[in-house]
VOBA-1610 file (N, C-alpha, C; in pm, whole numbers, padded with zeros to 5 digits, always signed):
BEGIN
Met-00311+00106-02861Met-00177+00051-02731Met-00208-00069-02650Ser-00132-00184-02703Ser-00189-00345-02641Ser-00193-00315-02548Asp-00327-00428-02416Asp-00326-00461-02306Asp-00185-00468-02229Leu-00097-00563-02305Leu+00017-00563-02218Leu+00086-00450-02203Ala+00072-00346-02322Ala+00158-00250-02306Ala+00100-00135-02228Ala-00008-00107-02168Ala-00128-00028-02143Ala-00078-00049-01910Ala-00090-00265-01875Ala-00016-00296-01816Ala+00073-00218-01739Leu+00158-00231-01877Leu+00362-00258-01783Leu+00350-00023-01792Thr+00318-00021-01880Thr+00298+00155-01890Thr+00231+00192-01759Leu+00122+00135-01704Leu+00071+00150-01590Leu+00162+00127-01469Phe+00182+00004-01498Phe+00286-00049-01358Phe+00432+00027-01327Val+00486+00079-01420Val+00598+00178-01408Val+00558+00339-01364Gly+00417+00343-01392Gly+00379+00467-01337Gly+00349+00506-01221Val+00307+00393-01150Val+00162+00385-01003Val+00365+00347-00939Leu+00397+00293-01026Leu+00597+00252-00878Leu+00605+00421-00915Leu+00669+00498-00979Leu+00741+00617-00963Leu+00647+00653-00885Ala+00532+00724-00899Ala+00436+00807-00802Ala+00450+00793-00701Ala+00417+00596-00688Ala+00430+00568-00526Ala+00595+00604-00459Ala+00668+00581-00502Ala+00854+00629-00434Ala+00833+00721-00406Ala+00786+00830-00517Ala+00801+00960-00476Ala+00656+01028-00352Leu+00584+01023-00396Leu+00515+00949-00216Leu+00550+00896-00062Thr+00617+00845-00112Thr+00624+00744+00000Thr+00725+00855+00079Ala+00811+00898-00043Ala+00905+00993+00013Ala+00891+01137+00086Leu+00778+01143+00009Leu+00719+01291+00071Leu+00638+01269+00207Asn+00556+01118+00240Asn+00566+01093+00297Asn+00620+01026+00420Val+00756+01040+00410Val+00834+01061+00508Val+00877+01132+00591Ser+00849+01208+00551Ser+00855+01402+00586Ser+00720+01424+00690Val+00641+01371+00666Val+00519+01372+00658Val+00501+01321+00810Ala+00504+01181+00819Ala+00506+01091+00911Ala+00588+01137+01053Arg+00728+01266+00965Arg+00780+01247+01090Arg+00774+01433+01186Trp+00676+01526+01071Trp+00638+01593+01121Trp+00509+01560+01201Phe+00447+01505+01172Phe+00327+01466+01314Phe+00328+01334+01394Asn+00466+01322+01381Asn+00582+01254+01541Asn+00431+01068+01546Trp+00427+01019+01349Trp+00378+00944+01387Trp+00470+00826+01373Arg+00539+00729+01487Arg+00638+00635+01484Arg+00610+00518+01551Ala+00660+00385+01449Ala+00655+00330+01525Ala+00652+00241+01673Thr+00609+00191+01741Thr+00616+00124+01825Thr+00657-00035+01856Val+00741-00037+01883Val+00808-00253+01883Val+00745-00292+02003Arg+00673-00462+01952Arg+00656-00483+02093Arg+00760-00604+02132Glu+00661-00612+02276Glu+00793-00610+02342Glu+00879-00745+02354Asp+00814-00807+02319Asp+00860-00990+02285Asp+00902-01031+02154Ala+00854-00892+02098Ala+00973-00951+01946Ala+01155-00963+01972Pro+01194-01027+01871Pro+01299-01022+01858Pro+01396-00922+01894Ser+01534-00947+01960Ser+01617-00823+02013Ser+01576-00727+01901Arg+01707-00765+01780Arg+01721-00679+01657Arg+01619-00598+01653His+01501-00565+01657His+01381-00524+01652His+01386-00379+01673Gln+01475-00404+01799Gln+01424-00262+01941Gln+01504-00168+01847Arg+01589-00196+01730Arg+01693-00063+01722Arg+01572-00013+01577Lys+01461-00042+01577Lys+01341+00017+01470Lys+01218+00141+01587Gln+01228+00090+01662Gln+01135+00169+01741Gln+01167+00292+01690Gly+01074+00407+01695Gly+01056+00529+01656Gly+01036+00511+01469Thr+01072+00466+01387Thr+01052+00445+01290Thr+00926+00497+01189Pro+00948+00628+01130Pro+00813+00612+01091Pro+00738+00512+01057Ser+00583+00595+01070Ser+00512+00478+01026Ser+00385+00562+00959Leu+00269+00443+00910Leu+00212+00526+00823Leu+00194+00527+00684Gly+00353+00463+00653Gly+00350+00490+00496Gly+00200+00409+00385Gly+00161+00309+00462Gly+00092+00296+00387Gly-00017+00379+00252Leu-00016+00539+00370Leu-00137+00651+00358Leu-00065+00653+00209Ser+00058+00665+00119Ser+00147+00737+00002Ser+00081+00569-00093Val+00077+00443-00053Val+00068+00358-00144Val-00143+00357-00165Leu-00173+00412-00074Leu-00380+00392-00091Leu-00361+00507-00165Ala-00313+00655-00132Ala-00391+00743-00230Ala-00325+00764-00388Val-00260+00683-00422Val-00203+00607-00527Val-00324+00522-00567Val-00354+00411-00555Val-00474+00364-00603Val-00573+00417-00657Val-00598+00499-00568Val-00707+00591-00509Val-00704+00641-00603Val-00638+00744-00668Val-00647+00842-00734Val-00629+00770-00878Val-00514+00697-00874Val-00571+00583-01024Val-00662+00554-01102Gly-00725+00426-00935Gly-00855+00383-00949Gly-00978+00487-01046Leu-00983+00585-00968Leu-01106+00676-01020Leu-01083+00691-01133Leu-00906+00722-01253Leu-00905+00723-01361Leu-00958+00641-01432Ile-00910+00520-01406Ile-00927+00359-01444Ile-01093+00384-01523Val-01129+00437-01402Val-01285+00393-01374Val-01394+00514-01501Lys-01301+00636-01504Lys-01364+00739-01555Lys-01324+00723-01733Val-01186+00659-01737Val-01127+00623-01873Val-01227+00519-01932Asp-01272+00442-01843Asp-01365+00313-01886Asp-01462+00260-01785His-01587+00329-01846His-01681+00260-01770His-01754+00133-01710Ala-01661+00053-01826Ala-01725-00079-01819Ala-01682-00162-01666Gly-01770-00193-01598Gly-01663-00276-01439Gly-01673-00183-01371Gly-01732-00013-01371Gly-01680+00101-01304Gly-01728+00095-01163Trp-01873+00004-01138Trp-01899+00017-01047Trp-01864-00101-00943Gln-01771-00191-01025Gln-01733-00299-00920Gln-01574-00227-00851Ile-01512-00155-00936Ile-01397-00102-00917Ile-01426+00020-00834Leu-01522+00061-00799Leu-01519+00162-00722Leu-01592+00054-00572Gly-01650-00023-00585Gly-01695-00055-00470Gly-01595-00144-00417Val-01480-00203-00462Val-01386-00272-00404Val-01308-00087-00341Leu-01277+00004-00462Leu-01235+00090-00401Leu-01299+00158-00237Trp-01380+00179-00243Trp-01479+00168-00093Trp-01502+00128-00013Leu-01408-00022+00010Leu-01393-00146+00084Leu-01254-00111+00152Met-01184-00052+00015Met-01041-00050+00078Met-01007+00081+00168Val-01068+00189+00154Val-01058+00334+00212Val-01179+00300+00340Val-01259+00230+00367Val-01335+00191+00526Val-01250+00182+00546Leu-01239+00027+00511Leu-01114-00054+00652Leu-00972+00015+00629Ala-00910+00104+00559Ala-00759+00163+00575Ala-00848+00261+00675Val-00960+00324+00672Val-00951+00427+00779Val-00956+00352+00933Leu-01017+00240+00948Leu-01000+00168+01073Leu-00846+00119+01099Gly-00751+00116+01025Gly-00644+00071+00997Gly-00560+00229+01088Phe-00592+00348+01038Phe-00530+00497+01055Phe-00577+00454+01201Ile-00664+00450+01196Ile-00718+00483+01407Ile-00648+00404+01492Asp-00596+00272+01451Asp-00568+00167+01521Asp-00418+00245+01552Asp-00349+00299+01411Asp-00256+00316+01441Asp-00236+00477+01518Tyr-00332+00555+01480Tyr-00293+00701+01559Tyr-00307+00617+01736Val-00383+00514+01799Val-00409+00512+01868Val-00279+00455+01983Lys-00238+00336+01875Lys-00081+00316+01905Lys+00060+00390+01921Ser+00025+00539+01841Ser+00101+00638+01811Ser+00125+00753+01875Arg+00015+00763+01971Arg-00053+00858+02088Arg+00030+00799+02165Gln-00059+00725+02223Gln-00016+00619+02334Gln+00100+00481+02313Gln+00212+00539+02215Gln+00327+00466+02269Gln+00352+00316+02329Ala+00204+00226+02221Ala+00207+00094+02243Ala+00194+00015+02167Thr+00212-00113+02150Thr+00186-00167+02082Thr+00052-00252+02039Leu-00061-00192+02138Leu-00214-00233+02062Leu-00287-00097+02056Gly-00408-00131+01959Gly-00484+00007+01955Gly-00618-00036+01938Ile-00678-00095+01902Ile-00852-00067+01888Ile-00828-00193+01958Lys-00908-00219+02044Lys-00953-00397+02101Lys-00989-00440+01944Ala-00916-00563+01914Ala-00941-00703+01793Ala-01088-00690+01785Arg-01156-00748+01899Arg-01302-00775+01903Arg-01351-00653+01812Tyr-01330-00528+01852Tyr-01419-00446+01769Tyr-01395-00423+01645Arg-01255-00392+01647Arg-01163-00446+01526Arg-01272-00498+01440Leu-01271-00624+01434Leu-01303-00734+01378Leu-01435-00759+01348Thr-01499-00705+01420Thr-01701-00675+01423Thr-01697-00572+01320Ala-01584-00468+01352Ala-01626-00360+01251Ala-01583-00383+01104Glu-01513-00483+01079Glu-01400-00516+00983Glu-01540-00623+00862Leu-01598-00678+00964Leu-01667-00802+00910Leu-01810-00706+00869Leu-01862-00647+00966Leu-01989-00562+00896Leu-01996-00483+00776Val-01894-00424+00753Val-01820-00342+00635Val-01779-00469+00517Ala-01724-00606+00558Ala-01706-00702+00429Ala-01831-00709+00382Leu-01937-00719+00472Leu-02035-00797+00432Leu-02142-00675+00412Gly-02162-00615+00403Gly-02192-00471+00337Gly-02138-00504+00177Phe-02026-00449+00181Phe-01940-00536+00021Phe-01946-00682-00070Ala-01974-00756+00047Ala-01985-00871-00066Ala-02180-00881-00051Trp-02244-00801-00009Trp-02385-00804-00022Trp-02426-00720-00139Phe-02384-00562-00150Phe-02301-00540-00309Phe-02278-00593-00391Ile-02183-00643-00378Ile-02137-00725-00490Ile-02198-00831-00562Thr-02281-00915-00473Thr-02382-01038-00527Thr-02523-00928-00587Gly-02529-00837-00616Gly-02639-00791-00688Gly-02636-00752-00826Glu-02472-00805-00919Glu-02490-00861-01026Glu-02367-00978-01034Pro-02415-01074-01134Pro-02265-01203-01111Pro-02137-01155-01139Ala-02037-01244-01081Ala-01919-01191-01076Ala-01907-01193-01199Ile-01785-01104-01230Ile-01728-01138-01430Ile-01691-01267-01450Gly-01632-01367-01388Gly-01558-01431-01374Gly-01585-01547-01305Gly-01708-01532-01256Gly-01790-01657-01213Gly-01783-01779-01235Ser-01762-01874-01118Ser-01710-02016-01216Ser-01685-02076-01004Met-01770-02200-01077Met-01775-02264-00901Met-01583-02333-00879Leu-01600-02329-00969Leu-01437-02388-00934Leu-01313-02304-00904Leu-01392-02154-00980Leu-01224-02079-00860Leu-01312-01984-00781Gly-01489-01972-00745Gly-01465-01960-00634Gly-01599-01964-00548Phe-01676-01817-00506Phe-01812-01882-00421Phe-01914-01790-00535Ser-01895-01732-00602Ser-02009-01684-00713Ser-02137-01778-00760Ala-02136-01923-00777Ala-02182-01992-00829Ala-02300-02019-00689Trp-02242-02012-00602Trp-02284-01984-00477Trp-02471-01952-00435Pro-02509-02024-00369Pro-02618-01921-00352Pro-02611-01769-00268Gly-02691-01689-00316Gly-02665-01546-00233Gly-02604-01552-00151Pro-02713-01553+00028Pro-02639-01568+00136Pro-02520-01651+00194Ala-02488-01762+00095Ala-02351-01851+00156Ala-02207-01714+00059Arg-02282-01667-00032Arg-02135-01612-00113Arg-02122-01495-00045Ile-02211-01461+00023Ile-02216-01272+00094Ile-02133-01320+00224Ile-02159-01423+00343Ile-02108-01464+00383Ile-01926-01559+00423Leu-01925-01560+00283Leu-01786-01625+00246Leu-01695-01523+00207Gly-01780-01472+00109Gly-01705-01340-00008Gly-01643-01235+00147Ala-01746-01247+00256Ala-01694-01133+00410Ala-01545-01151+00440Leu-01565-01365+00464Leu-01510-01401+00538Leu-01324-01364+00454Val-01379-01404+00323Val-01257-01377+00290Val-01201-01308+00300Ile-01260-01142+00266Ile-01184-01011+00288Ile-01155-00968+00448Val-01219-01008+00543Val-01166-00998+00653Val-01034-01121+00684Ala-01052-01194+00609Ala-00919-01266+00646Ala-00802-01196+00580Ser-00792-01159+00432Ser-00731-01095+00389Ser-00661-00996+00416Ala-00728-00931+00468Ala-00746-00799+00533Ala-00597-00813+00714Asn-00641-00894+00767Asn-00600-00932+00895Asn-00475-01033+00798Ala-00483-01083+00735Ala-00346-01154+00679Ala-00208-01055+00632Val-00265-00968+00595Val-00158-00916+00533Val-00079-00838+00677Asn-00189-00800+00695Asn-00124-00687+00841Asn-00079-00789+00943Leu-00083-00933+00922Leu-00051-01047+01024Leu+00169-00989+00917Thr+00155-01039+00803Thr+00204-00993+00797Thr+00374-00890+00774Asp+00334-00806+00807Asp+00328-00704+00781Asp+00472-00678+00965Gly+00537-00791+00893Gly+00662-00762+01034Gly+00790-00768+00994Leu+00813-00757+00817Leu+00964-00734+00844Leu+01018-00630+00742Asp+01080-00586+00730Asp+01092-00494+00582Asp+01083-00511+00497Gly+00987-00456+00419Gly+00939-00488+00290Gly+00877-00692+00274Leu+00844-00733+00395Leu+00839-00831+00326Leu+00677-00796+00306Ala+00539-00761+00360Ala+00398-00730+00324Ala+00400-00699+00163Ala+00483-00573+00170Ala+00466-00457+00015Ala+00520-00606-00120Gly+00579-00661-00069Gly+00647-00704-00207Gly+00574-00856-00230Leu+00492-00928-00152Leu+00379-01002-00150Leu+00312-00965-00197Val+00237-00804-00128Val+00133-00825-00243Val+00133-00757-00322Ser+00256-00736-00419Ser+00280-00693-00543Ser+00240-00782-00647Glu+00339-00916-00566Glu+00347-01059-00616Glu+00186-01098-00639Cys+00121-01135-00556Cys-00051-01189-00532Cys-00098-01092-00600Ala-00058-00938-00643Ala-00185-00863-00700Ala-00151-00911-00875Leu-00046-00891-00897Leu+00040-00973-01036Leu-00013-01106-01138Ala-00051-01169-00995Ala-00105-01310-01066Ala-00251-01239-00988Leu-00312-01169-00916Leu-00479-01124-00937Leu-00525-01137-01125Ala-00423-00997-01114Ala-00444-00900-01264Ala-00441-01011-01404Val-00316-01146-01370Val-00368-01268-01485Val-00517-01319-01494Ile-00498-01333-01351Ile-00614-01447-01321Ile-00780-01350-01414Cys-00758-01240-01351Cys-00909-01151-01402Cys-00897-01133-01544Trp-00751-01146-01623Trp-00756-01131-01770Trp-00813-01212-01829Leu-00727-01364-01752Leu-00823-01441-01819Leu-00950-01579-01812Thr-01009-01447-01686Thr-01126-01516-01698Thr-01243-01371-01686Gly-01170-01288-01816Gly-01279-01108-01820Gly-01302-01063-01782Ala-01229-01026-01698Ala-01273-00855-01579Ala-01139-00784-01613Pro-01136-00717-01720Pro-00984-00630-01754Pro-01005-00542-01696Gln-01114-00434-01631Gln-01122-00343-01542Gln-01051-00345-01358Leu-01067-00518-01348Leu-01025-00526-01269Leu-00889-00624-01262Ala-00826-00671-01381Ala-00761-00729-01410Ala-00608-00540-01369Met-00677-00466-01424Met-00624-00352-01371Met-00617-00273-01277Leu-00693-00270-01222Leu-00691-00258-01063Leu-00581-00318-01039Ser-00562-00454-01020Ser-00479-00536-00948Ser-00353-00509-01002Val-00321-00479-01153Val-00167-00409-01187Val-00170-00246-01103Leu-00256-00178-01056Leu-00231-00052-01021Leu-00169-00114-00879Val-00246-00206-00855Val-00207-00230-00673Val-00106-00277-00656Ala-00060-00325-00801Ala+00128-00486-00739Ala+00214-00314-00802Gly+00214-00233-00898Gly+00295-00128-00886Gly+00299-00014-00786Ala+00199+00040-00731Ala+00166+00110-00634Ala+00307+00014-00500Ser+00217-00133-00529Ser+00316-00172-00381Ser+00480-00186-00336Ala+00530-00198-00517Ala+00677-00274-00560Ala+00685-00085-00519Gly+00625-00009-00545Gly+00759+00159-00546Gly+00789+00200-00438Phe+00661+00173-00309Phe+00640+00123-00144Phe+00771+00131-00105Leu+00797-00008-00167Leu+00933-00081-00113Leu+01048+00035-00147Trp+01087+00090-00208Trp+01210+00155-00284Trp+01210+00243-00125Leu+01104+00234-00022Leu+01223+00321+00081Leu+01194+00189+00189Asn+01124+00122+00191Asn+01054+00013+00285Asn+01106-00122+00287Ala+01201-00107+00113Ala+01336-00235+00187Ala+01434-00199+00285His+01478-00322+00304His+01548-00335+00488His+01700-00265+00427Pro+01753-00115+00487Pro+01640-00106+00652Pro+01573+00028+00621Ala+01405-00032+00650Ala+01322+00010+00641Ala+01280+00215+00655Gln+01302+00330+00566Gln+01285+00431+00639Gln+01172+00438+00638Ile+01063+00372+00655Ile+00891+00402+00626Ile+00863+00236+00684Phe+00759+00262+00819Phe+00643+00106+00790Phe+00518+00183+00751Met+00480+00028+00664Met+00344+00082+00601Met+00218+00070+00716Gly+00192+00037+00833Gly+00134+00054+00913Gly-00019-00024+00918Asp-00093-00032+00993Asp-00250-00144+01002Asp-00265-00098+00882Val-00295+00077+00858Val-00362+00205+00723Val-00326+00107+00637Gly-00205+00058+00578Gly-00141+00032+00470Gly-00203-00103+00472Ser-00150-00177+00531Ser-00166-00384+00550Ser-00326-00404+00552Ile-00382-00329+00645Ile-00487-00389+00623Ile-00613-00334+00525Gly-00554-00202+00434Gly-00623-00150+00336Gly-00604-00225+00195Leu-00477-00268+00215Leu-00410-00359+00101Leu-00455-00495+00076Gly-00493-00528+00242Gly-00509-00648+00226Gly-00716-00688+00191Ala-00773-00545+00201Ala-00919-00581+00178Ala-00929-00581+00044Leu-00820-00472-00035Leu-00825-00473-00156Leu-00792-00607-00249Leu-00699-00703-00206Leu-00674-00823-00251Leu-00802-00916-00275Gly-00816-00875-00117Gly-00996-01021-00121Gly-01107-00918-00146Gly-01119-00824-00225Gly-01208-00760-00296Gly-01220-00803-00409Ile-01079-00764-00442Ile-01116-00829-00568Ile-01155-00938-00672Ala-01041-01000-00559Ala-01117-01167-00550Ala-01284-01207-00566Val-01341-01181-00471Val-01439-01184-00456Val-01533-01098-00570Ala-01524-01041-00609Ala-01560-00943-00723Ala-01536-01035-00864Ala-01454-01054-00846Ala-01423-01128-00984Ala-01486-01285-00950Gly-01536-01319-00823Gly-01552-01457-00812Gly-01437-01521-00820Ile-01320-01577-00780Ile-01198-01635-00771Ile-01095-01639-00650Glu-01230-01656-00557Glu-01172-01641-00376Glu-01098-01805-00366Leu-01094-01918-00462Leu-01071-02033-00443Leu-00876-01970-00466Val-00831-01941-00585Val-00787-01941-00628Val-00672-01856-00565Phe-00756-01742-00561Phe-00668-01606-00455Phe-00623-01670-00315Ala-00656-01790-00237Ala-00540-01855-00151Ala-00450-01969-00217Val-00490-01952-00316Val-00341-02015-00400Val-00262-01898-00400Ala-00289-01852-00439Ala-00184-01719-00498Ala-00145-01660-00407Ala-00149-01660-00213Ala-00183-01592-00135Ala-00137-01675-00065Leu-00071-01813-00069Leu-00070-01911+00060Leu+00050-01883+00164Val+00123-01750+00130Val+00220-01717+00223Val+00137-01581+00363Phe+00058-01573+00267Phe-00048-01507+00378Phe-00133-01613+00472Val-00151-01729+00389Val-00246-01827+00476Val-00134-01849+00584Val-00056-01893+00489Val+00056-01954+00600Val+00079-01885+00752Glu+00135-01754+00693Glu+00179-01672+00815Glu+00029-01691+00915Thr-00067-01652+00846Thr-00259-01638+00959Thr-00257-01799+01023Leu-00227-01896+00970Leu-00269-01951+01032Leu-00149-02067+01132Thr-00078-02018+01104Thr+00043-02061+01284Thr-00012-01920+01395Val-00069-01840+01349Val-00084-01727+01448Val-00231-01819+01512Ile-00315-01874+01480Ile-00383-01957+01545Ile-00371-02061+01554Ile-00260-02139+01493Ile-00245-02255+01542Ile-00185-02224+01718Gln-00101-02145+01708Gln-00020-02092+01837Gln-00076-02040+01902Val-00239-01972+01870Val-00315-01966+02016Val-00378-02028+02058Leu-00444-02072+01990Leu-00526-02208+02031Leu-00503-02333+02051Trp-00321-02386+02035Trp-00257-02485+02103Trp-00229-02402+02261Phe-00175-02307+02253Phe-00131-02232+02385Phe-00251-02211+02524Arg-00373-02151+02422Arg-00506-02185+02526Arg-00516-02235+02571Arg-00482-02394+02505Arg-00501-02466+02535Arg-00435-02646+02667Thr-00273-02624+02642Thr-00204-02693+02692Thr-00118-02571+02748Gly-00081-02390+02732Gly-00006-02335+02787Gly+00156-02367+02716Arg+00183-02454+02638Arg+00253-02483+02527Arg+00281-02395+02424Arg+00352-02376+02308Arg+00372-02304+02178Arg+00448-02403+02081Val+00361-02425+01986Val+00427-02526+01826Val+00502-02454+01793Phe+00514-02328+01782Phe+00634-02275+01702Phe+00698-02148+01771Ala+00838-02124+01774Ala+00887-01988+01859Ala+00840-01895+01910Met+00838-01851+01769Met+00749-01734+01736Met+00664-01696+01589Thr+00529-01612+01669Thr+00439-01594+01564Thr+00405-01490+01543Pro+00326-01440+01377Pro+00374-01488+01322Pro+00511-01572+01236Ile+00508-01667+01184Ile+00608-01778+01161Ile+00718-01707+01107His+00747-01602+01049His+00862-01499+01037His+00935-01470+01108His+00907-01489+01199His+00980-01404+01326His+01031-01566+01407Ala+00994-01681+01372Ala+01031-01745+01412Ala+01165-01839+01367Phe+01174-01747+01214Phe+01287-01821+01135Phe+01395-01680+01204Glu+01361-01645+01215Glu+01470-01473+01328Glu+01483-01527+01449Leu+01445-01587+01485Leu+01465-01653+01648Leu+01584-01800+01622Arg+01565-01809+01453Arg+01654-01949+01419Arg+01786-01908+01360Gly+01825-01811+01388Gly+01897-01702+01378Gly+01933-01609+01211Trp+01786-01648+01116Trp+01831-01667+00971Trp+01859-01439+00949Ala+01905-01401+00935Ala+01910-01210+00899Ala+01776-01205+00765Glu+01705-01062+00851Glu+01569-01048+00821Glu+01575-01010+00641Pro+01663-00976+00570Pro+01673-00940+00396Pro+01675-01130+00324Gln+01699-01235+00455Gln+01727-01333+00404Gln+01559-01383+00362Ile+01524-01379+00495Ile+01379-01439+00540Ile+01285-01375+00449Val+01312-01227+00429Val+01201-01185+00301Val+01234-01239+00166Val+01321-01284+00120Val+01337-01229-00043Val+01341-01385-00034Arg+01371-01508+00106Arg+01303-01668+00071Arg+01162-01627+00021Phe+01116-01599+00128Phe+00937-01566+00089Phe+00894-01510+00001Trp+00967-01391-00075Trp+00906-01372-00158Trp+00967-01495-00301Leu+01062-01553-00276Leu+01024-01654-00379Leu+00896-01768-00374Val+00863-01838-00246Val+00768-01856-00229Val+00609-01791-00267Gly+00635-01661-00260Gly+00484-01602-00250Gly+00531-01616-00416Ala+00639-01616-00491Ala+00628-01599-00659Ala+00622-01763-00701Val+00658-01858-00613Val+00593-02014-00644Val+00427-01983-00649Ala+00380-01921-00572Ala+00230-01912-00530Ala+00147-01887-00614Ala+00185-01771-00601Ala+00143-01673-00738Ala+00211-01747-00823Gly+00234-01806-00930Gly+00249-01901-01083Gly+00149-02017-01016Ala+00161-02091-00891Ala+00067-02194-00869Ala-00117-02108-00951Gly-00153-02078-00870Gly-00249-01985-00866Gly-00291-01945-01018Ile-00227-01901-01108Ile-00266-01872-01219Ile-00289-02000-01286Leu-00176-02090-01307Leu-00214-02205-01306Leu-00286-02325-01337Met-00324-02247-01202Met-00490-02337-01117Met-00624-02274-01245Ala-00580-02153-01253Ala-00720-02123-01298Ala-00730-02113-01474Ile-00599-02155-01484Ile-00584-02211-01650Ile-00621-02338-01708Ser-00619-02426-01578Ser-00672-02552-01597Ser-00804-02557-01563Leu-00869-02463-01468Leu-01021-02475-01471Leu-01076-02447-01529Leu-01012-02281-01632Leu-01143-02269-01756Leu-01158-02341-01859
//
């Protein structure tokens, strides 16, 4: 079977598996009363989402872990990197799960204090980046990422990429289907770039992530029957960042993940400017909420962000091709 046929088979298979497992996850979330709490300052139409089942990301992560381990078992080459990335995803997803659990039990919009969660994420990411630097990045190139940088710099920058990616996806997960669709697009771009740079195992892992995220959309599309939760958004964001660091393609990853980058930057700009002046730059952040306040329908925002994400993913691929 050709690599393309294998990738397509994997994508369709995990898509179906993730969709089926997500349907089961809806029942489990209702049984355990894992339900979302909407921010008080969110656009008014979000109030109808109060109590929607959450922690749906568990189904996506379960598929990724099981099939990822099968990939390692079938093809041992590069298996240590896949296992490292899966470990990173699981550990950061546990932090997200704790955050979700606290919010669900207290019926609050805030879980673990941000400074504690970010500190824990950074320590885990530093450990992963240190582990990865034990071997040269598969697609190592100074033009694509940080793999050719000195060890300490690569560890620190790689850890920052992972933490930023985890929290960027988390911030973007505010509209039905938005984060899942963008993760799928970005993961497909990473798959192509990893193949181009000689990292077929990481490419297959990226295809796996893309398919599982797309399958989750079956029940997460507007109107969502289940939300991803921090366990899913932080776990998947860490996974994307981990793949980029392991493959040494952090710079092109930033291009492919442009929507996530912009969403995060709007939050940073808003917070810093408000603390300095007491005024806001945007009507609301993350920026997708500002478009809601302008009267755009939720599906309209999501599809347009997906289109921008697709263009960014293509730009990342073209950038990689031009630099190789």
